[in-house]
N, C-alpha and C positions, 0 to 999 in steps of 0.2 A: 615335578619329579625329575631328579637329576639322573643322567645316564652314566653308569660306571665306565671309567676310562680303561681301555685295555692296558694290561701290564705287559709292556714290550720287553722289559729288561730282565725280570726274575728268571723266566725259563731259559733265556739265552745265557745269563750269567751263571746259573747253576750248572749248565753243560760246560761252560768255560772253566769253572773251578775244577770240575772233574778232569777236564783235559789238561789243565795246568799241573795237576798232580802227576800225570803221566809224563808231561814234558820235562818236569823238574828232574826226573831221573833218566831221561832219554840220553843215549850216548851221542857224542859228537857226530859219529858216522851216520847215525840214524837221522839226526836233525839236518845234516848236510844233504843226505839223500832226499829228504822232503823238499829242501830248497832247490836242489837240482831238478827234481820232478816238476816243481812249480815253474821254473824258468823254461823248461821244455814245453810245458803246457801253454805258457804265454806265447812262445814262438809258434807253436802248432795252431793256436787259436787266434793268431794275430788278425786275420780277416774279420773274425767275429768281434774282437775287441774294437777294431776300427769302425765296424758297422754300428755297434752300440754307441761308440763315442760320437759318431755322426749325428745320431738322434739327440744326444745331449747338447752338442754344439748348435744344431738347428733350433732347438728349444731356447737356448740362451740368446741366440741372435733375435729370435722372435720376441723375446722378453726385453730386448733393448740393452743387453749387457754391454759394457764398454770393451774396447779392443784388448786391453790388458787382461781382463777377466777371461775373454775368449782364448787368449794365448795360454793362460794357465790351464784351461780346460782341454784344449785341443790336443789330440794325438795324431801322429802320422807314423809311417813305417819306422822311421829313425827313432822316434821317441818310444815306440813299443819295444824296439830292440834295446834301447837304453834301459828300459825297465827290467828286461830280462838280464842284461849285462850286469846291472847293479846286484841282482840276486847271485849271479855267478861270482862276483867279487866277494860277497859275504861268505861263500863257501871256503875261500882261502884264508879268512880271518880266524884268529884263535877263538876258541869257545870260552866265554867269560865265566861260565858256571863252574864252581868248584875250585877256582883259583884260591890258593892260600895267600892272603894279603899280608899276613903278619903272624909270626910265631914267637912266643915268649915262654921261656922255662922259668918257673917260679922257684924260690928257695925251698919250698916244701915239696918240690918234685912234680907239681902239676904242670902240664904242657897246655898252653892256651893258644888256640889258633883262631884267627879271624878269616872266615871263608866266604867267598862270593856266592850268593844264592839269588834265584829269580825273585821278582817282586810279587808275582802271582797272576792276577787278572788285570789287564790294562785296558782302559776305555779311551779311545781316540776319537775326538770330535773334530772334523775338518770340513773345509768348504769345497772348492771347485777342482782341486788337483787330483785326478784319478790315480796318478803314480803313487800317491800317499798310501793307497791300499796295499800295493805290493811292497813298498819299502817298509811300512809299519808292520805288516803281517810277517815278513821274513825276518826283520830285526827281532820282533817279539819271539818268534819261533826259535831262532838260534840262541837267544838269551834265556830260553826256558819259560817264557811267559805265554799265557793265552791272551788273546786280544779280541775286543769287541769294537768294531769299526762303525762309526756313524758319520758317513759322508753327507755332503749337502745334496739336496734334491737335484741340483744342476748336473751332478755326475753320476746319478743313480744307475744308468744303464751301463756305463763303463765300469763302475765299481763292481757291479754284480758279476760281470764276466771275469774280472781280474780275481775276485775272491774265489770264484769257482776254480780258477787255475791253481790258486794256493791250496785249496782243499784237495784238488787232484793230486798235488805233490805230497801232501800229508798222508793221504790214503795209500799212495804208491809205496810209501816208506813204512806203512803199518802204524802210523800215528793217528790220533783222533782228529777227524776233520773239524770238530768243534773247537779246536785250538785257534782257529781264525773264523770269526763270524761277523755278520752284519745284523742290525736289528730288523732289517726287512721292511722298513717303513720310512716315509718322509714326513711323518707327523712330528711336528715340533715338540709335542709332549714327550717324545722319546728322549730328547736331550735333557729335559727337566728330570725325568726319571733316572737317567744315568747319573746326574749330579747329586741325586739323593740316595744312591745305591751303596751307601756305606755298609761294609760287611760283605757285599757281593763283588764290588770292584775295588781294587787296591790303589789305583792311581788313575787320574784323568789327565790326559794331555790334549789341550785344545790347539788346533793349528788353523789359524784364519785371521781375519781382520779384528779391529778394535772392538766391534760389536760383540763378536763371539767371545773374545778374551774377557771383556768386561762382564759378560753374563756369567762366565765360569767363575771369575773371581768373586762375584757377589753372591752366587747361588749355590756353589758346590759345597757339599758336606763331605766329599771324598777328597783326600789329598790331591793337589794338582801340581803339574810341572808346566809352567807357563811359557808360551812362545809368543812374545809381544811383537808389536809392529817393528819394522825395520826402518826407522828414520836415521839413515846412515850418512856419514860425512866423509868427504875427502878434503884434507887440509893441505894446500900447496904452500910450503914454507918458502922463505926468501932464498934459501939455498937450492931450491929444486932445479933439476934439469927440466926446462920447460917443455921440450919435445916429449920427454918421458911423461911429464904431468898430463899433457894433452891426451896422449894415448891411454893412460890409466883412467882418467876421468871419463873419456869416451866409452871405454869398456865398462866401467863401473856403472854408468848410467844407461847405456843403450844396448849392451849385449842382450839382456832380456829385462825389459822395464818392469815386468809384473812379478818378479821374484823378490823375496824378502831381503836379499843381499844387495839389491840395487841401491846406488847412491842417490840421495835426494837433495843434498846441499853440497856445493863446493865452497870451501872457505879459503879465501885467497889473501896472502900477505900483501899489504899495500905496496911494498917495494917492487913487486913483480906484476901487479895488477894491470898496468898499462900495456905491458908486453903480452901477458897471458890471455886477457879476456877476448881480444879480437881473434886470437888463434883458437880459443875454445869455441867461439861463435861459428867460426868456419868449420871446425871439425864436427860440431854437434848440429849439423844441418838437419832440420826437421824436429829438433828438440826445442821447446819453449824455455827460454831463460828468464828468470825473474830476480830482480835485484833492487837495491836502494838507489837513491839519486846518484851517489858517487859512482857506482858501477855503470849506471845508465849514461852518465856523462862520458865514460870511457868508451862504451860500446852501445851504439844506438839500437842494436837488435835486442837488447835486454828490456823486458817489460817491467812495469812497476811491481814490487813485492809488498805484501802486507805482513804484519806480525804473525799472522796465521801460517804463512808459508814456512817459517822456520820450524814449525812443529807438525808439518804435513808429510805423511807417507803417500806420495803421489801414485806409485805403481803405474806410471805413465811416462810419456816422453816430455817431462817437465823437470827442470832443475833449478833450484834456488841458488843464488850467488850472494855470498857475504864477504865483504872486504874487512880485514882486521889489521890492527897495528901490532904486529909481532906475535910471538908464540903465547905470551901470557893471555892476550885477548882471545886468541884462537882456543886455548884450553878452556877458558871460561865459557865461551860461546858454545862449544861442542858439549861440554858438561851440562850446561843448562838445557839444551834442546835435544840431546840424544835420547833415544829409547833404550840405550844400553845394549844394542845389538852388535853393530860393526862400525869401526872407524878406521881411516887410513891416513897416514901422513906421507907426503911426497917430499923428500928432502935428501940432500947429499951431506948435510951436517949431521954427523953421528950423534953428537950430544943432544941436538934438537929431537932427533928420532927417538933416542933413549928416553928422554923426558916425556914425550908424547906416549910412548908405549907403557911407561910406568904410571903416569898420572891420569890417563883416561880410563875410567872404570867401566868399560863395556865388556861384554862377553868375549868379543874378538877385537883385537887391535892389530893393525898391520902397518908395515913400512914399505913404501915403494911397490905396492901391489893393489890390484883391483879388489874392491869390496865384494865382487861377485865370486870370489874364492871362498866366501862364507858358506860352506857346504860340506856335509859329512863325507861325501864321496871324494872331494878334493883334499880332505884331511886324512884320507886313508882308512876311513871307517866303512867303506863299501856303500853305505847309504845312511840316512838319518831320519829320525822322526820329526825333528824340528830343531830350532836354535833356542835353547833355554836362556832367558835373559835375567833370571833371578840369581840369587847368591847361594841357595841351599841345594844340597844333594848333587845337582848337575848344572853345568854352565857351558854355553856354547853348543856345538853340534851334539845332539843326543843320539849316540850309537849303542853298540852292544854293551860296553862296560857300564854306561850310564843307566841301563835298564836292569841292573842288578843292585841288590842291597847286600847285606852280609849278616852272618850270625857267628857266634862264638862257639867253638867246640873245645871243651875242657876234658883233657885226658889224664886220668889219675891211676893210682895203683892201690887204692884203698884209703886215701887221705881223709881225715875228718878234721873239722874246724874246731880249734880250741875255744 
């Protein structure tokens, strides 16, 4: 006799749909008040958040999680303040709901408007980063959407308190607390139920590693906005200022190794390899470099690379090194191995930079800048839900505008169609 599986999603989603209808017509002032209240609650309950996070970190360490995973999971006073500050920044941003995107007056007198509207109920499935709960909750709130959060079991204690803070803000502004909810379980069956909740959830956004993203791609019956892995490249062109290149590569790799904007491969023009590689090895002390025989012949501290290294998102202090003959080979290599997230060229040659920016088809392409700027906050969005690497609806950092769709409003004066 089989035991019926609990329905984790339907009761939560039904409350979310009711809350979404309220949010869709909420004023900007009302939504901003809720976000302000949430930021205040996060600051007031900082000690509680840190205590909850300490439980999550201790459990992750006991489970043998790697250092990069722990870094993504761990909070301190500065990171908690950063979470609250990101909410403050959202308050200052324009409300995307109700924007008139286009207006056309037809010869028959009809006025046709394309107007930005919320998506409805958004389900976000993510792994170990507790700040995602605050960023996603506040972004969805301001863009008029209700959100159902399903964080990983590793961040369950941290997420629980942060969501309570968001709900405190909603209630203080007279908005339904059900606009931001979690499923309240670490049962993996809840993820499968979310992916099959067509009609209850309007959009699924996964934020995590390849395993999670692959699961969502294969199993979801709900439309998805994919955030794929960040196998990012920095290409050092022959015209590069090498001192600048070293600093950019160092920051792109080591500022935080566990974020999706971290560089995983440095592509080096053969003409500057002999000068650059020893400087990189010096600057990236503590970072394991992996390259082919040519690179190892120039710099003995580089370890052997395999073909697998070119396609690996390390999220750790490891950097692959590839030597190429000119920009044509660089473009071909990056295009073949990129995950379409973020790429950067270091070059003083404007023509080379323009060609790289135009020909590399990734969501974010940079010139003379660290790939770690691949972040919604750095793009002026206040926060982000993720970096979309697909080509439909939204691409790059997913902020307020990307969480809206649109509808057509047709204004007439009694016209009938012949």
